[in-house]
C-alpha positions as CSV (number, residue, x, y, z in Angstrom):
1,X,106.0,99.0,98.9
2,X,103.0,101.0,97.2
3,X,100.5,99.4,99.4
4,X,97.8,101.7,100.5
5,X,95.7,100.9,103.4
6,X,92.5,101.1,101.1
7,X,93.8,98.1,99.3
8,X,94.7,95.9,102.4
9,X,92.4,93.1,102.9
10,X,92.4,92.4,107.1
11,X,93.5,89.3,108.3
12,X,91.7,88.3,111.3
13,X,94.7,86.2,112.8
14,X,98.6,85.8,112.8
15,X,101.5,88.6,112.6
16,X,104.2,89.8,110.1
17,X,107.9,90.8,110.5
18,X,108.5,94.4,109.7
19,X,111.9,94.6,110.2
20,X,114.8,92.4,109.0
21,X,116.9,93.1,111.9
22,X,115.8,91.6,115.1
23,X,116.3,94.2,117.9
24,X,114.1,96.7,115.4
25,X,111.5,93.7,115.1
26,X,111.5,93.4,118.5
27,X,111.3,97.3,119.4
28,X,108.3,97.3,116.9
29,X,106.1,95.4,119.3
30,X,104.6,95.8,123.0
31,X,102.1,94.4,125.5
32,X,99.4,97.1,125.7
33,X,100.1,97.2,129.5
34,X,103.7,98.5,129.2
35,X,102.9,102.2,127.4
36,X,99.6,102.0,129.5
37,X,101.6,101.7,132.6
38,X,104.5,104.1,131.6
39,X,102.0,107.3,130.9
40,X,99.7,106.7,133.8
41,X,102.9,106.7,135.9
42,X,104.2,109.5,134.3
43,X,100.7,111.5,134.5
44,X,100.7,111.1,138.3
45,X,104.4,112.2,138.6
46,X,103.4,115.4,136.8
47,X,100.4,116.2,138.6
48,X,102.0,115.6,141.8
49,X,104.4,118.1,140.7
50,X,102.1,120.6,139.5
51,X,100.1,120.4,143.3
52,X,103.4,120.4,145.0
53,X,105.8,122.8,143.5
54,X,103.7,125.1,141.2
55,X,101.9,128.4,142.1
56,X,98.8,126.9,140.2
57,X,95.7,126.5,142.3
58,X,93.8,123.2,142.7
59,X,90.7,124.2,140.2
60,X,93.0,125.7,137.8
61,X,95.3,122.3,137.7
62,X,91.9,120.3,137.5
63,X,90.9,122.6,134.7
64,X,94.2,122.2,132.5
65,X,94.1,118.5,133.0
66,X,90.8,118.1,131.4
67,X,91.5,120.7,128.8
68,X,94.8,118.3,128.1
69,X,92.5,115.2,127.8
70,X,90.0,116.8,125.5
71,X,93.2,118.1,123.5
72,X,94.1,114.6,123.1
73,X,91.3,113.8,121.7
74,X,91.8,116.2,118.7
75,X,95.1,115.4,118.3
76,X,94.4,111.7,117.9
77,X,91.9,112.2,115.1
78,X,94.3,114.6,113.5
79,X,97.3,112.0,113.3
80,X,95.1,109.1,112.5
81,X,93.5,111.1,109.5
82,X,96.4,113.2,108.3
83,X,99.3,110.9,108.9
84,X,98.3,107.3,109.4
85,X,95.9,108.0,106.2
86,X,98.3,110.0,104.2
87,X,98.0,110.4,100.4
88,X,100.5,107.7,99.4
89,X,101.4,109.4,96.0
90,X,105.0,108.6,96.3
91,X,106.7,105.0,97.2
92,X,108.2,106.5,100.4
93,X,105.0,107.9,101.6
94,X,103.4,104.6,100.9
95,X,106.3,102.8,102.9
96,X,105.8,105.1,105.6
97,X,102.0,104.9,105.9
98,X,102.3,100.7,105.9
99,X,105.1,100.9,108.8
100,X,102.9,103.3,110.7
101,X,99.6,102.0,110.1
102,X,99.1,99.6,107.1
103,X,100.5,96.9,108.9
104,X,97.8,97.1,111.8
105,X,94.9,97.3,109.1
106,X,96.5,94.2,107.5
107,X,96.8,92.4,110.9
108,X,94.2,94.3,113.0
109,X,94.1,91.6,115.9
110,X,97.9,91.4,115.9
111,X,97.9,92.4,119.8
112,X,101.8,93.3,119.8
113,X,101.1,96.4,117.3
114,X,98.2,97.9,119.2
115,X,100.2,100.6,120.6
116,X,103.2,102.8,119.9
117,X,106.4,100.6,121.3
118,X,107.7,101.9,124.5
119,X,111.0,103.6,123.1
120,X,109.3,105.4,120.5
121,X,106.8,106.5,122.9
122,X,109.2,107.9,125.5
123,X,110.8,110.2,122.6
124,X,107.8,111.3,121.3
125,X,106.2,112.1,124.8
126,X,109.5,114.1,125.7
127,X,109.3,116.0,122.2
128,X,105.4,116.6,122.9
129,X,105.9,117.9,126.8
130,X,108.9,120.1,125.4
131,X,106.6,121.9,122.6
132,X,103.9,122.2,125.6
133,X,106.5,123.8,128.0
134,X,107.7,126.2,125.6
135,X,103.9,127.0,124.8
136,X,102.1,127.1,128.3
137,X,105.1,127.3,130.8
138,X,104.3,125.7,134.2
139,X,100.7,125.1,133.2
140,X,102.2,122.0,131.2
141,X,102.8,120.0,134.6
142,X,98.7,120.0,134.6
143,X,98.1,120.1,130.8
144,X,100.4,117.2,130.2
145,X,99.0,114.6,132.6
146,X,95.6,115.2,131.3
147,X,97.0,114.5,127.8
148,X,98.6,111.5,128.9
149,X,95.5,110.1,130.5
150,X,93.5,110.5,127.1
151,X,96.2,108.8,125.5
152,X,95.9,105.9,128.0
153,X,92.1,106.0,127.6
154,X,92.8,105.7,123.9
155,X,94.8,102.7,124.0
156,X,92.5,100.9,126.3
157,X,89.9,101.2,123.9
158,X,91.8,100.3,121.1
159,X,93.3,97.3,122.4
160,X,89.7,95.8,123.9
161,X,88.3,96.7,120.2
162,X,90.9,94.5,118.5
163,X,91.4,91.7,121.0
164,X,88.3,90.9,122.2
165,X,84.3,90.1,120.8
166,X,82.1,92.7,121.3
167,X,81.3,93.5,124.7
168,X,77.6,93.8,126.3
169,X,78.5,97.4,127.9
170,X,79.3,100.9,127.1
171,X,82.3,99.8,124.9
172,X,80.3,97.9,122.4
173,X,79.5,101.2,120.9
174,X,83.0,102.2,120.2
175,X,84.0,98.7,119.3
176,X,81.3,98.8,116.3
177,X,82.6,102.6,115.7
178,X,86.1,101.3,115.2
179,X,85.1,98.1,113.2
180,X,83.7,100.4,110.7
181,X,86.8,102.0,110.0
182,X,88.5,98.6,109.5
183,X,86.1,96.7,107.5
184,X,83.7,99.4,106.1
185,X,85.6,102.5,105.2
186,X,89.0,103.3,105.7
187,X,87.8,107.2,105.2
188,X,85.5,107.3,107.9
189,X,85.7,107.0,112.2
190,X,89.1,108.2,112.5
191,X,88.3,108.4,116.3
192,X,89.1,105.6,118.5
193,X,88.4,106.9,122.1
194,X,85.4,108.7,120.7
195,X,83.6,109.7,117.6
196,X,82.9,113.3,118.5
197,X,85.6,114.8,116.2
198,X,84.4,112.7,113.3
199,X,81.0,114.1,113.9
200,X,82.5,117.9,114.0
201,X,84.2,117.4,110.7
202,X,81.9,115.1,108.9
203,X,83.7,111.9,108.7
204,X,81.5,110.0,111.1
205,X,79.6,106.6,109.7
206,X,77.1,104.2,111.5
């Protein structure tokens, strides 16, 4: 399937079957409340563990938490730009891109595909925590909750942008920012929860 995102025309309704296997197809979808709930509960448990069972001070835990949230925004930008919008110079990469992200650009209002499904999210999350623990040691118990809260915030913003009309509040700015990415230029505005890194790396478009 050599269908790049730049060639996809968005459809404002409907959905598409991604897998012939009904189990895989079911696992490729989720209600947005499921992953957000998983991440927030997990974040709370890790933060509680950091306060209750580590030697870190409260101030250091809070600092690490916010550092994790900030780092998430950079990871969000990097993954969206480098993985979801990878160069599709081979059929395999084109198929991967469409499976991971192209289908979202084709059906941007499909509410069941606005987040990574829980099964995949748990595996990826466990792998991420493993890497963080190797790099940070016990500090990961404070850093990882912040990362998950950042991810939850991203999912919330991404959902309201695609599921609802432009709101008459602060989120309207983020709604417009992400709509530029979908309907004006796929090579701009990779940040969903914030345009900060787009401004830093020169990919921001008004």
